[in-house]
All heavy atoms as a GROMACS GRO file, in nm:
protein
  554
    1MET      N    1 -13.042  -3.504  -4.579
    1MET     CA    2 -12.929  -3.580  -4.631
    1MET      C    3 -12.800  -3.517  -4.583
    1MET      O    4 -12.778  -3.397  -4.597
    1MET     CB    5 -12.936  -3.581  -4.783
    1MET     CG    6 -12.824  -3.655  -4.849
    1MET     SD    7 -12.852  -3.657  -5.028
    1MET     CE    8 -12.700  -3.724  -5.079
    2ALA      N    9 -12.714  -3.594  -4.525
    2ALA     CA   10 -12.585  -3.544  -4.476
    2ALA      C   11 -12.490  -3.522  -4.594
    2ALA      O   12 -12.492  -3.596  -4.691
    2ALA     CB   13 -12.525  -3.644  -4.379
    3THR      N   14 -12.408  -3.418  -4.582
    3THR     CA   15 -12.311  -3.391  -4.688
    3THR      C   16 -12.189  -3.480  -4.669
    3THR      O   17 -12.156  -3.519  -4.558
    3THR     CB   18 -12.267  -3.243  -4.686
    3THR    OG1   19 -12.212  -3.214  -4.558
    3THR    CG2   20 -12.384  -3.152  -4.714
    4LYS      N   21 -12.123  -3.512  -4.780
    4LYS     CA   22 -12.000  -3.591  -4.775
    4LYS      C   23 -11.885  -3.498  -4.734
    4LYS      O   24 -11.892  -3.378  -4.758
    4LYS     CB   25 -11.970  -3.650  -4.912
    4LYS     CG   26 -12.066  -3.760  -4.953
    4LYS     CD   27 -12.030  -3.814  -5.088
    4LYS     CE   28 -11.908  -3.902  -5.078
    4LYS     NZ   29 -11.878  -3.978  -5.198
    5PRO      N   30 -11.780  -3.552  -4.675
    5PRO     CA   31 -11.663  -3.469  -4.647
    5PRO      C   32 -11.611  -3.407  -4.777
    5PRO      O   33 -11.612  -3.470  -4.881
    5PRO     CB   34 -11.562  -3.567  -4.589
    5PRO     CG   35 -11.643  -3.683  -4.542
    5PRO     CD   36 -11.763  -3.690  -4.631
    6CYS      N   37 -11.568  -3.284  -4.768
    6CYS     CA   38 -11.524  -3.211  -4.887
    6CYS      C   39 -11.373  -3.220  -4.902
    6CYS      O   40 -11.300  -3.187  -4.809
    6CYS     CB   41 -11.568  -3.067  -4.874
    6CYS     SG   42 -11.531  -2.970  -5.018
    7PRO      N   43 -11.324  -3.265  -5.018
    7PRO     CA   44 -11.179  -3.270  -5.039
    7PRO      C   45 -11.123  -3.128  -5.048
    7PRO      O   46 -11.188  -3.037  -5.099
    7PRO     CB   47 -11.164  -3.345  -5.171
    7PRO     CG   48 -11.294  -3.329  -5.241
    7PRO     CD   49 -11.398  -3.314  -5.134
    8GLY      N   50 -11.002  -3.112  -4.997
    8GLY     CA   51 -10.937  -2.982  -4.998
    8GLY      C   52 -10.870  -2.951  -5.130
    8GLY      O   53 -10.854  -3.036  -5.217
    9ARG      N   54 -10.830  -2.826  -5.143
    9ARG     CA   55 -10.758  -2.780  -5.262
    9ARG      C   56 -10.633  -2.864  -5.283
    9ARG      O   57 -10.560  -2.891  -5.190
    9ARG     CB   58 -10.721  -2.634  -5.246
    9ARG     CG   59 -10.654  -2.574  -5.368
    9ARG     CD   60 -10.631  -2.429  -5.348
    9ARG     NE   61 -10.762  -2.366  -5.337
    9ARG     CZ   62 -10.781  -2.238  -5.317
    9ARG    NH1   63 -10.678  -2.158  -5.303
    9ARG    NH2   64 -10.902  -2.189  -5.310
   10GLY      N   65 -10.610  -2.908  -5.406
   10GLY     CA   66 -10.494  -2.989  -5.439
   10GLY      C   67 -10.520  -3.138  -5.434
   10GLY      O   68 -10.437  -3.216  -5.479
   11ALA      N   69 -10.634  -3.179  -5.381
   11ALA     CA   70 -10.667  -3.322  -5.374
   11ALA      C   71 -10.697  -3.375  -5.514
   11ALA      O   72 -10.759  -3.307  -5.595
   11ALA     CB   73 -10.787  -3.345  -5.283
   12VAL      N   74 -10.651  -3.496  -5.540
   12VAL     CA   75 -10.683  -3.564  -5.666
   12VAL      C   76 -10.807  -3.649  -5.639
   12VAL      O   77 -10.808  -3.731  -5.548
   12VAL     CB   78 -10.566  -3.652  -5.714
   12VAL    CG1   79 -10.604  -3.727  -5.840
   12VAL    CG2   80 -10.442  -3.568  -5.738
   13VAL      N   81 -10.912  -3.626  -5.717
   13VAL     CA   82 -11.037  -3.698  -5.697
   13VAL      C   83 -11.070  -3.784  -5.818
   13VAL      O   84 -11.043  -3.747  -5.932
   13VAL     CB   85 -11.155  -3.602  -5.667
   13VAL    CG1   86 -11.135  -3.533  -5.534
   13VAL    CG2   87 -11.175  -3.500  -5.776
   14THR      N   88 -11.127  -3.899  -5.792
   14THR     CA   89 -11.181  -3.986  -5.897
   14THR      C   90 -11.331  -3.984  -5.877
   14THR      O   91 -11.379  -4.001  -5.765
   14THR     CB   92 -11.128  -4.130  -5.884
   14THR    OG1   93 -10.985  -4.126  -5.887
   14THR    CG2   94 -11.180  -4.218  -5.996
   15TYR      N   95 -11.405  -3.959  -5.986
   15TYR     CA   96 -11.550  -3.946  -5.973
   15TYR      C   97 -11.621  -4.008  -6.092
   15TYR      O   98 -11.561  -4.032  -6.197
   15TYR     CB   99 -11.590  -3.799  -5.956
   15TYR     CG  100 -11.546  -3.708  -6.068
   15TYR    CD1  101 -11.630  -3.676  -6.173
   15TYR    CD2  102 -11.419  -3.651  -6.068
   15TYR    CE1  103 -11.590  -3.591  -6.275
   15TYR    CE2  104 -11.378  -3.566  -6.169
   15TYR     CZ  105 -11.465  -3.536  -6.272
   15TYR     OH  106 -11.424  -3.453  -6.373
   16LEU      N  107 -11.750  -4.035  -6.072
   16LEU     CA  108 -11.831  -4.089  -6.181
   16LEU      C  109 -11.846  -3.986  -6.291
   16LEU      O  110 -11.875  -3.869  -6.264
   16LEU     CB  111 -11.969  -4.128  -6.128
   16LEU     CG  112 -11.972  -4.247  -6.033
   16LEU    CD1  113 -12.111  -4.262  -5.972
   16LEU    CD2  114 -11.932  -4.374  -6.103
   17ASN      N  115 -11.824  -4.027  -6.413
   17ASN     CA  116 -11.833  -3.938  -6.528
   17ASN      C  117 -11.978  -3.900  -6.553
   17ASN      O  118 -12.062  -3.987  -6.576
   17ASN     CB  119 -11.775  -4.007  -6.652
   17ASN     CG  120 -11.753  -3.913  -6.767
   17ASN    OD1  121 -11.802  -3.801  -6.767
   17ASN    ND2  122 -11.679  -3.960  -6.865
   18PRO      N  123 -12.011  -3.770  -6.548
   18PRO     CA  124 -12.149  -3.730  -6.572
   18PRO      C  125 -12.193  -3.746  -6.719
   18PRO      O  126 -12.311  -3.748  -6.749
   18PRO     CB  127 -12.153  -3.584  -6.529
   18PRO     CG  128 -12.012  -3.538  -6.538
   18PRO     CD  129 -11.926  -3.659  -6.513
   19ASP      N  130 -12.095  -3.761  -6.810
   19ASP     CA  131 -12.126  -3.779  -6.951
   19ASP      C  132 -12.148  -3.928  -6.978
   19ASP      O  133 -12.054  -4.004  -6.995
   19ASP     CB  134 -12.012  -3.726  -7.037
   19ASP     CG  135 -12.037  -3.736  -7.186
   19ASP    OD1  136 -12.144  -3.789  -7.226
   19ASP    OD2  137 -11.951  -3.691  -7.263
   20VAL      N  138 -12.274  -3.970  -6.982
   20VAL     CA  139 -12.305  -4.112  -6.998
   20VAL      C  140 -12.267  -4.166  -7.136
   20VAL      O  141 -12.259  -4.287  -7.154
   20VAL     CB  142 -12.455  -4.141  -6.970
   20VAL    CG1  143 -12.489  -4.110  -6.826
   20VAL    CG2  144 -12.544  -4.063  -7.064
   21MET      N  145 -12.245  -4.079  -7.233
   21MET     CA  146 -12.206  -4.123  -7.367
   21MET      C  147 -12.055  -4.141  -7.381
   21MET      O  148 -12.007  -4.195  -7.479
   21MET     CB  149 -12.256  -4.022  -7.472
   21MET     CG  150 -12.407  -4.005  -7.471
   21MET     SD  151 -12.497  -4.158  -7.496
   21MET     CE  152 -12.467  -4.186  -7.668
   22HIS      N  153 -11.978  -4.097  -7.283
   22HIS     CA  154 -11.832  -4.108  -7.287
   22HIS      C  155 -11.791  -4.251  -7.251
   22HIS      O  156 -11.851  -4.312  -7.163
   22HIS     CB  157 -11.771  -4.008  -7.188
   22HIS     CG  158 -11.625  -3.988  -7.209
   22HIS    ND1  159 -11.530  -4.070  -7.155
   22HIS    CD2  160 -11.558  -3.894  -7.279
   22HIS    CE1  161 -11.410  -4.028  -7.190
   22HIS    NE2  162 -11.424  -3.921  -7.265
   23PRO      N  163 -11.688  -4.306  -7.315
   23PRO     CA  164 -11.648  -4.444  -7.285
   23PRO      C  165 -11.588  -4.464  -7.145
   23PRO      O  166 -11.590  -4.574  -7.093
   23PRO     CB  167 -11.545  -4.477  -7.393
   23PRO     CG  168 -11.499  -4.346  -7.446
   23PRO     CD  169 -11.611  -4.249  -7.424
   24SER      N  170 -11.536  -4.358  -7.084
   24SER     CA  171 -11.478  -4.370  -6.949
   24SER      C  172 -11.586  -4.354  -6.843
   24SER      O  173 -11.657  -4.253  -6.841
   24SER     CB  174 -11.371  -4.264  -6.927
   24SER     OG  175 -11.264  -4.282  -7.016
   25VAL      N  176 -11.596  -4.452  -6.755
   25VAL     CA  177 -11.695  -4.445  -6.647
   25VAL      C  178 -11.647  -4.351  -6.537
   25VAL      O  179 -11.726  -4.278  -6.478
   25VAL     CB  180 -11.722  -4.585  -6.589
   25VAL    CG1  181 -11.816  -4.579  -6.471
   25VAL    CG2  182 -11.777  -4.677  -6.697
   26TYR      N  183 -11.515  -4.352  -6.510
   26TYR     CA  184 -11.458  -4.269  -6.405
   26TYR      C  185 -11.364  -4.166  -6.465
   26TYR      O  186 -11.298  -4.191  -6.566
   26TYR     CB  187 -11.381  -4.354  -6.305
   26TYR     CG  188 -11.468  -4.454  -6.234
   26TYR    CD1  189 -11.467  -4.587  -6.269
   26TYR    CD2  190 -11.555  -4.413  -6.134
   26TYR    CE1  191 -11.548  -4.679  -6.204
   26TYR    CE2  192 -11.637  -4.503  -6.068
   26TYR     CZ  193 -11.633  -4.636  -6.105
   26TYR     OH  194 -11.713  -4.726  -6.041
   27VAL      N  195 -11.357  -4.049  -6.402
   27VAL     CA  196 -11.272  -3.940  -6.446
   27VAL      C  197 -11.192  -3.893  -6.325
   27VAL      O  198 -11.240  -3.900  -6.212
   27VAL     CB  199 -11.357  -3.823  -6.501
   27VAL    CG1  200 -11.271  -3.710  -6.552
   27VAL    CG2  201 -11.450  -3.871  -6.611
   28ARG      N  202 -11.071  -3.843  -6.350
   28ARG     CA  203 -10.989  -3.789  -6.241
   28ARG      C  204 -10.965  -3.642  -6.264
   28ARG      O  205 -10.960  -3.595  -6.378
   28ARG     CB  206 -10.854  -3.861  -6.235
   28ARG     CG  207 -10.868  -4.005  -6.196
   28ARG     CD  208 -10.738  -4.071  -6.182
   28ARG     NE  209 -10.680  -4.026  -6.054
   28ARG     CZ  210 -10.564  -4.067  -6.008
   28ARG    NH1  211 -10.492  -4.150  -6.077
   28ARG    NH2  212 -10.519  -4.023  -5.892
   29GLY      N  213 -10.948  -3.571  -6.156
   29GLY     CA  214 -10.919  -3.429  -6.163
   29GLY      C  215 -10.861  -3.380  -6.031
   29GLY      O  216 -10.855  -3.454  -5.934
   30VAL      N  217 -10.820  -3.254  -6.030
   30VAL     CA  218 -10.760  -3.192  -5.912
   30VAL      C  219 -10.851  -3.080  -5.864
   30VAL      O  220 -10.892  -2.995  -5.943
   30VAL     CB  221 -10.619  -3.135  -5.944
   30VAL    CG1  222 -10.560  -3.065  -5.824
   30VAL    CG2  223 -10.528  -3.245  -5.995
   31VAL      N  224 -10.881  -3.080  -5.735
   31VAL     CA  225 -10.963  -2.974  -5.676
   31VAL      C  226 -10.880  -2.846  -5.677
   31VAL      O  227 -10.767  -2.844  -5.629
   31VAL     CB  228 -11.006  -3.011  -5.533
   31VAL    CG1  229 -11.084  -2.897  -5.469
   31VAL    CG2  230 -11.087  -3.139  -5.533
   32ILE      N  231 -10.937  -2.738  -5.734
   32ILE     CA  232 -10.860  -2.615  -5.751
   32ILE      C  233 -10.914  -2.497  -5.672
   32ILE      O  234 -10.863  -2.386  -5.684
   32ILE     CB  235 -10.850  -2.577  -5.899
   32ILE    CG1  236 -10.988  -2.559  -5.960
   32ILE    CG2  237 -10.768  -2.680  -5.976
   32ILE    CD1  238 -10.985  -2.498  -6.100
   33GLY      N  239 -11.018  -2.518  -5.592
   33GLY     CA  240 -11.072  -2.404  -5.519
   33GLY      C  241 -11.158  -2.446  -5.402
   33GLY      O  242 -11.167  -2.564  -5.368
   34ALA      N  243 -11.222  -2.347  -5.344
   34ALA     CA  244 -11.308  -2.369  -5.227
   34ALA      C  245 -11.441  -2.432  -5.268
   34ALA      O  246 -11.487  -2.416  -5.381
   34ALA     CB  247 -11.334  -2.237  -5.158
   35HIS      N  248 -11.501  -2.504  -5.174
   35HIS     CA  249 -11.630  -2.568  -5.201
   35HIS      C  250 -11.745  -2.470  -5.183
   35HIS      O  251 -11.730  -2.364  -5.122
   35HIS     CB  252 -11.648  -2.689  -5.109
   35HIS     CG  253 -11.673  -2.650  -4.967
   35HIS    ND1  254 -11.570  -2.619  -4.881
   35HIS    CD2  255 -11.786  -2.635  -4.896
   35HIS    CE1  256 -11.619  -2.588  -4.763
   35HIS    NE2  257 -11.752  -2.596  -4.769
   36VAL      N  258 -11.860  -2.507  -5.238
   36VAL     CA  259 -11.983  -2.430  -5.226
   36VAL      C  260 -12.093  -2.529  -5.188
   36VAL      O  261 -12.096  -2.640  -5.240
   36VAL     CB  262 -12.019  -2.362  -5.361
   36VAL    CG1  263 -12.153  -2.290  -5.352
   36VAL    CG2  264 -11.910  -2.267  -5.404
   37VAL      N  265 -12.183  -2.488  -5.098
   37VAL     CA  266 -12.295  -2.574  -5.059
   37VAL      C  267 -12.423  -2.518  -5.121
   37VAL      O  268 -12.454  -2.400  -5.105
   37VAL     CB  269 -12.308  -2.581  -4.905
   37VAL    CG1  270 -12.429  -2.664  -4.865
   37VAL    CG2  271 -12.182  -2.637  -4.842
   38ASP      N  272 -12.495  -2.604  -5.193
   38ASP     CA  273 -12.623  -2.568  -5.252
   38ASP      C  274 -12.725  -2.556  -5.138
   38ASP      O  275 -12.751  -2.655  -5.068
   38ASP     CB  276 -12.665  -2.674  -5.352
   38ASP     CG  277 -12.797  -2.644  -5.421
   38ASP    OD1  278 -12.874  -2.560  -5.371
   38ASP    OD2  279 -12.824  -2.706  -5.525
   39PRO      N  280 -12.786  -2.440  -5.118
   39PRO     CA  281 -12.877  -2.423  -5.004
   39PRO      C  282 -13.006  -2.505  -5.016
   39PRO      O  283 -13.069  -2.535  -4.915
   39PRO     CB  284 -12.906  -2.274  -5.003
   39PRO     CG  285 -12.877  -2.226  -5.140
   39PRO     CD  286 -12.770  -2.317  -5.194
   40GLN      N  287 -13.046  -2.542  -5.136
   40GLN     CA  288 -13.169  -2.619  -5.152
   40GLN      C  289 -13.150  -2.768  -5.129
   40GLN      O  290 -13.237  -2.835  -5.076
   40GLN     CB  291 -13.229  -2.595  -5.290
   40GLN     CG  292 -13.284  -2.456  -5.306
   40GLN     CD  293 -13.356  -2.438  -5.437
   40GLN    OE1  294 -13.329  -2.507  -5.534
   40GLN    NE2  295 -13.447  -2.343  -5.440
   41THR      N  296 -13.034  -2.822  -5.170
   41THR     CA  297 -13.012  -2.966  -5.161
   41THR      C  298 -12.911  -3.004  -5.053
   41THR      O  299 -12.898  -3.122  -5.022
   41THR     CB  300 -12.961  -3.022  -5.295
   41THR    OG1  301 -12.833  -2.965  -5.323
   41THR    CG2  302 -13.058  -2.995  -5.407
   42SER      N  303 -12.838  -2.908  -5.001
   42SER     CA  304 -12.728  -2.929  -4.906
   42SER      C  305 -12.614  -3.011  -4.966
   42SER      O  306 -12.529  -3.061  -4.894
   42SER     CB  307 -12.778  -2.997  -4.778
   42SER     OG  308 -12.869  -2.913  -4.712
   43HIS      N  309 -12.608  -3.023  -5.099
   43HIS     CA  310 -12.496  -3.091  -5.164
   43HIS      C  311 -12.377  -2.996  -5.170
   43HIS      O  312 -12.392  -2.876  -5.190
   43HIS     CB  313 -12.532  -3.134  -5.306
   43HIS     CG  314 -12.622  -3.252  -5.311
   43HIS    ND1  315 -12.613  -3.346  -5.410
   43HIS    CD2  316 -12.722  -3.294  -5.232
   43HIS    CE1  317 -12.705  -3.440  -5.391
   43HIS    NE2  318 -12.772  -3.408  -5.283
   44THR      N  319 -12.258  -3.052  -5.152
   44THR     CA  320 -12.135  -2.974  -5.159
   44THR      C  321 -12.076  -2.992  -5.299
   44THR      O  322 -12.070  -3.102  -5.352
   44THR     CB  323 -12.034  -3.024  -5.054
   44THR    OG1  324 -12.097  -3.018  -4.926
   44THR    CG2  325 -11.910  -2.939  -5.052
   45TRP      N  326 -12.033  -2.882  -5.358
   45TRP     CA  327 -11.976  -2.880  -5.493
   45TRP      C  328 -11.835  -2.824  -5.486
   45TRP      O  329 -11.808  -2.732  -5.408
   45TRP     CB  330 -12.061  -2.793  -5.584
   45TRP     CG  331 -12.200  -2.845  -5.604
   45TRP    CD1  332 -12.302  -2.842  -5.513
   45TRP    CD2  333 -12.253  -2.908  -5.719
   45TRP    NE1  334 -12.414  -2.900  -5.566
   45TRP    CE2  335 -12.387  -2.941  -5.693
   45TRP    CE3  336 -12.200  -2.940  -5.844
   45TRP    CZ2  337 -12.468  -3.004  -5.786
   45TRP    CZ3  338 -12.281  -3.002  -5.937
   45TRP    CH2  339 -12.414  -3.033  -5.908
   46VAL      N  340 -11.743  -2.878  -5.568
   46VAL     CA  341 -11.605  -2.829  -5.574
   46VAL      C  342 -11.563  -2.809  -5.719
   46VAL      O  343 -11.605  -2.884  -5.807
   46VAL     CB  344 -11.506  -2.926  -5.505
   46VAL    CG1  345 -11.526  -2.929  -5.356
   46VAL    CG2  346 -11.513  -3.066  -5.562
   47PRO      N  347 -11.479  -2.708  -5.745
   47PRO     CA  348 -11.425  -2.690  -5.880
   47PRO      C  349 -11.310  -2.787  -5.903
   47PRO      O  350 -11.222  -2.803  -5.817
   47PRO     CB  351 -11.378  -2.545  -5.881
   47PRO     CG  352 -11.345  -2.516  -5.738
   47PRO     CD  353 -11.439  -2.600  -5.656
   48VAL      N  354 -11.311  -2.854  -6.019
   48VAL     CA  355 -11.212  -2.956  -6.049
   48VAL      C  356 -11.149  -2.927  -6.186
   48VAL      O  357 -11.219  -2.902  -6.284
   48VAL     CB  358 -11.277  -3.096  -6.050
   48VAL    CG1  359 -11.180  -3.202  -6.097
   48VAL    CG2  360 -11.331  -3.130  -5.913
   49LEU      N  361 -11.015  -2.931  -6.190
   49LEU     CA  362 -10.942  -2.919  -6.315
   49LEU      C  363 -10.919  -3.059  -6.368
   49LEU      O  364 -10.857  -3.142  -6.302
   49LEU     CB  365 -10.807  -2.849  -6.293
   49LEU     CG  366 -10.718  -2.834  -6.416
   49LEU    CD1  367 -10.785  -2.746  -6.521
   49LEU    CD2  368 -10.584  -2.777  -6.375
   50ARG      N  369 -10.973  -3.085  -6.487
   50ARG     CA  370 -10.962  -3.219  -6.547
   50ARG      C  371 -10.836  -3.230  -6.631
   50ARG      O  372 -10.770  -3.132  -6.660
   50ARG     CB  373 -11.086  -3.245  -6.633
   50ARG     CG  374 -11.210  -3.249  -6.549
   50ARG     CD  375 -11.339  -3.255  -6.627
   50ARG     NE  376 -11.328  -3.314  -6.758
   50ARG     CZ  377 -11.427  -3.374  -6.820
   50ARG    NH1  378 -11.545  -3.383  -6.764
   50ARG    NH2  379 -11.411  -3.424  -6.940
   51SER      N  380 -10.803  -3.353  -6.669
   51SER     CA  381 -10.679  -3.378  -6.745
   51SER      C  382 -10.680  -3.312  -6.883
   51SER      O  383 -10.574  -3.286  -6.939
   51SER     CB  384 -10.654  -3.528  -6.760
   51SER     OG  385 -10.762  -3.588  -6.828
   52ASP      N  386 -10.798  -3.282  -6.937
   52ASP     CA  387 -10.805  -3.215  -7.068
   52ASP      C  388 -10.801  -3.062  -7.053
   52ASP      O  389 -10.828  -2.990  -7.147
   52ASP     CB  390 -10.928  -3.259  -7.146
   52ASP     CG  391 -11.059  -3.224  -7.078
   52ASP    OD1  392 -11.058  -3.163  -6.968
   52ASP    OD2  393 -11.166  -3.258  -7.133
   53ARG      N  394 -10.766  -3.016  -6.932
   53ARG     CA  395 -10.750  -2.874  -6.898
   53ARG      C  396 -10.883  -2.797  -6.892
   53ARG      O  397 -10.884  -2.675  -6.894
   53ARG     CB  398 -10.652  -2.803  -6.990
   53ARG     CG  399 -10.518  -2.872  -7.006
   53ARG     CD  400 -10.445  -2.892  -6.879
   53ARG     NE  401 -10.393  -2.767  -6.825
   53ARG     CZ  402 -10.338  -2.755  -6.706
   53ARG    NH1  403 -10.328  -2.859  -6.628
   53ARG    NH2  404 -10.295  -2.640  -6.665
   54THR      N  405 -10.996  -2.868  -6.884
   54THR     CA  406 -11.124  -2.802  -6.864
   54THR      C  407 -11.156  -2.802  -6.716
   54THR      O  408 -11.103  -2.882  -6.640
   54THR     CB  409 -11.238  -2.872  -6.942
   54THR    OG1  410 -11.250  -3.007  -6.897
   54THR    CG2  411 -11.212  -2.869  -7.092
   55ILE      N  412 -11.244  -2.713  -6.676
   55ILE     CA  413 -11.284  -2.703  -6.536
   55ILE      C  414 -11.430  -2.744  -6.525
   55ILE      O  415 -11.514  -2.702  -6.603
   55ILE     CB  416 -11.264  -2.560  -6.483
   55ILE    CG1  417 -11.116  -2.524  -6.487
   55ILE    CG2  418 -11.321  -2.546  -6.342
   55ILE    CD1  419 -11.087  -2.380  -6.451
   56SER      N  420 -11.458  -2.827  -6.427
   56SER     CA  421 -11.595  -2.870  -6.398
   56SER      C  422 -11.626  -2.838  -6.252
   56SER      O  423 -11.536  -2.837  -6.168
   56SER     CB  424 -11.611  -3.021  -6.417
   56SER     OG  425 -11.592  -3.055  -6.551
   57VAL      N  426 -11.752  -2.811  -6.224
   57VAL     CA  427 -11.797  -2.797  -6.086
   57VAL      C  428 -11.866  -2.929  -6.053
   57VAL      O  429 -11.963  -2.967  -6.116
   57VAL     CB  430 -11.891  -2.676  -6.069
   57VAL    CG1  431 -11.935  -2.665  -5.924
   57VAL    CG2  432 -11.820  -2.549  -6.114
   58LEU      N  433 -11.811  -3.000  -5.956
   58LEU     CA  434 -11.846  -3.138  -5.929
   58LEU      C  435 -11.922  -3.153  -5.798
   58LEU      O  436 -11.880  -3.102  -5.695
   58LEU     CB  437 -11.718  -3.220  -5.923
   58LEU     CG  438 -11.726  -3.365  -5.881
   58LEU    CD1  439 -11.804  -3.445  -5.983
   58LEU    CD2  440 -11.587  -3.420  -5.862
   59ASP      N  441 -12.035  -3.224  -5.803
   59ASP     CA  442 -12.109  -3.260  -5.682
   59ASP      C  443 -12.028  -3.366  -5.610
   59ASP      O  444 -11.994  -3.470  -5.667
   59ASP     CB  445 -12.246  -3.315  -5.722
   59ASP     CG  446 -12.335  -3.346  -5.603
   59ASP    OD1  447 -12.286  -3.355  -5.490
   59ASP    OD2  448 -12.457  -3.362  -5.625
   60THR      N  449 -11.993  -3.342  -5.484
   60THR     CA  450 -11.909  -3.436  -5.411
   60THR      C  451 -11.976  -3.571  -5.391
   60THR      O  452 -11.908  -3.669  -5.360
   60THR     CB  453 -11.866  -3.380  -5.274
   60THR    OG1  454 -11.982  -3.348  -5.197
   60THR    CG2  455 -11.778  -3.256  -5.290
   61ALA      N  456 -12.106  -3.581  -5.414
   61ALA     CA  457 -12.176  -3.710  -5.404
   61ALA      C  458 -12.126  -3.807  -5.511
   61ALA      O  459 -12.138  -3.928  -5.495
   61ALA     CB  460 -12.326  -3.690  -5.418
   62ASN      N  461 -12.067  -3.756  -5.619
   62ASN     CA  462 -12.017  -3.841  -5.728
   62ASN      C  463 -11.873  -3.885  -5.709
   62ASN      O  464 -11.821  -3.963  -5.789
   62ASN     CB  465 -12.030  -3.767  -5.862
   62ASN     CG  466 -12.174  -3.747  -5.900
   62ASN    OD1  467 -12.259  -3.828  -5.868
   62ASN    ND2  468 -12.202  -3.636  -5.968
   63ILE      N  469 -11.805  -3.837  -5.605
   63ILE     CA  470 -11.666  -3.873  -5.581
   63ILE      C  471 -11.658  -4.013  -5.522
   63ILE      O  472 -11.728  -4.045  -5.427
   63ILE     CB  473 -11.599  -3.771  -5.487
   63ILE    CG1  474 -11.592  -3.634  -5.555
   63ILE    CG2  475 -11.459  -3.819  -5.447
   63ILE    CD1  476 -11.539  -3.524  -5.466
   64VAL      N  477 -11.571  -4.095  -5.582
   64VAL     CA  478 -11.553  -4.232  -5.532
   64VAL      C  479 -11.419  -4.252  -5.463
   64VAL      O  480 -11.402  -4.348  -5.388
   64VAL     CB  481 -11.571  -4.336  -5.646
   64VAL    CG1  482 -11.713  -4.336  -5.695
   64VAL    CG2  483 -11.474  -4.314  -5.759
   65ASN      N  484 -11.321  -4.163  -5.487
   65ASN     CA  485 -11.190  -4.177  -5.424
   65ASN      C  486 -11.125  -4.039  -5.413
   65ASN      O  487 -11.136  -3.959  -5.506
   65ASN     CB  488 -11.102  -4.271  -5.505
   65ASN     CG  489 -10.973  -4.305  -5.434
   65ASN    OD1  490 -10.955  -4.276  -5.317
   65ASN    ND2  491 -10.882  -4.369  -5.506
   66VAL      N  492 -11.058  -4.014  -5.301
   66VAL     CA  493 -10.986  -3.888  -5.278
   66VAL      C  494 -10.845  -3.920  -5.236
   66VAL      O  495 -10.822  -4.000  -5.145
   66VAL     CB  496 -11.055  -3.803  -5.169
   66VAL    CG1  497 -10.974  -3.677  -5.142
   66VAL    CG2  498 -11.197  -3.769  -5.207
   67GLN      N  499 -10.750  -3.856  -5.302
   67GLN     CA  500 -10.609  -3.866  -5.262
   67GLN      C  501 -10.565  -3.725  -5.224
   67GLN      O  502 -10.544  -3.639  -5.310
   67GLN     CB  503 -10.524  -3.921  -5.376
   67GLN     CG  504 -10.379  -3.939  -5.339
   67GLN     CD  505 -10.298  -3.994  -5.455
   67GLN    OE1  506 -10.349  -4.024  -5.562
   67GLN    NE2  507 -10.168  -4.008  -5.433
   68GLU      N  508 -10.557  -3.700  -5.093
   68GLU     CA  509 -10.518  -3.568  -5.043
   68GLU      C  510 -10.370  -3.542  -5.075
   68GLU      O  511 -10.290  -3.636  -5.077
   68GLU     CB  512 -10.542  -3.556  -4.893
   68GLU     CG  513 -10.689  -3.558  -4.854
   68GLU     CD  514 -10.766  -3.433  -4.891
   68GLU    OE1  515 -10.703  -3.330  -4.926
   68GLU    OE2  516 -10.889  -3.438  -4.886
   69PRO      N  517 -10.334  -3.415  -5.097
   69PRO     CA  518 -10.193  -3.385  -5.124
   69PRO      C  519 -10.108  -3.408  -5.001
   69PRO      O  520 -10.157  -3.398  -4.888
   69PRO     CB  521 -10.195  -3.236  -5.162
   69PRO     CG  522 -10.320  -3.183  -5.100
   69PRO     CD  523 -10.418  -3.297  -5.098
   70GLU      N  524  -9.981  -3.441  -5.022
   70GLU     CA  525  -9.890  -3.462  -4.911
   70GLU      C  526  -9.860  -3.329  -4.843
   70GLU      O  527  -9.842  -3.227  -4.908
   70GLU     CB  528  -9.759  -3.523  -4.961
   70GLU     CG  529  -9.771  -3.666  -5.007
   70GLU     CD  530  -9.637  -3.724  -5.046
   70GLU    OE1  531  -9.532  -3.668  -5.005
   70GLU    OE2  532  -9.638  -3.823  -5.120
   71ARG      N  533  -9.857  -3.331  -4.712
   71ARG     CA  534  -9.822  -3.211  -4.634
   71ARG      C  535  -9.673  -3.213  -4.608
   71ARG      O  536  -9.617  -3.314  -4.570
   71ARG     CB  537  -9.897  -3.210  -4.501
   71ARG     CG  538 -10.046  -3.214  -4.516
   71ARG     CD  539 -10.098  -3.083  -4.562
   71ARG     NE  540 -10.244  -3.092  -4.577
   71ARG     CZ  541 -10.313  -3.014  -4.654
   71ARG    NH1  542 -10.251  -2.922  -4.727
   71ARG    NH2  543 -10.442  -3.024  -4.662
   72ARG      N  544  -9.608  -3.100  -4.628
   72ARG     CA  545  -9.464  -3.092  -4.605
   72ARG      C  546  -9.434  -3.009  -4.484
   72ARG      O  547  -9.497  -2.929  -4.439
   72ARG     CB  548  -9.395  -3.033  -4.726
   72ARG     CG  549  -9.402  -3.124  -4.844
   72ARG     CD  550  -9.326  -3.068  -4.957
   72ARG     NE  551  -9.351  -3.152  -5.074
   72ARG     CZ  552  -9.281  -3.142  -5.183
   72ARG    NH1  553  -9.184  -3.055  -5.193
   72ARG    NH2  554  -9.306  -3.219  -5.285
   0.00000   0.00000   0.00000
């Protein structure tokens, strides 16, 4: 399975909510660090700061939209 492109630090990502009991289907967050590749599945994971100030490690396969930060 090919890995998805990995969003860079500062990118705003919209992804499928892993909490199936939560009323929101999609969640947004900001990538805050470097990615990690799982050696068994080849999935790429990124740390994401959510709007409630919690941090999640997100499988990039669940990302549906990426808004990269503006370069100055």
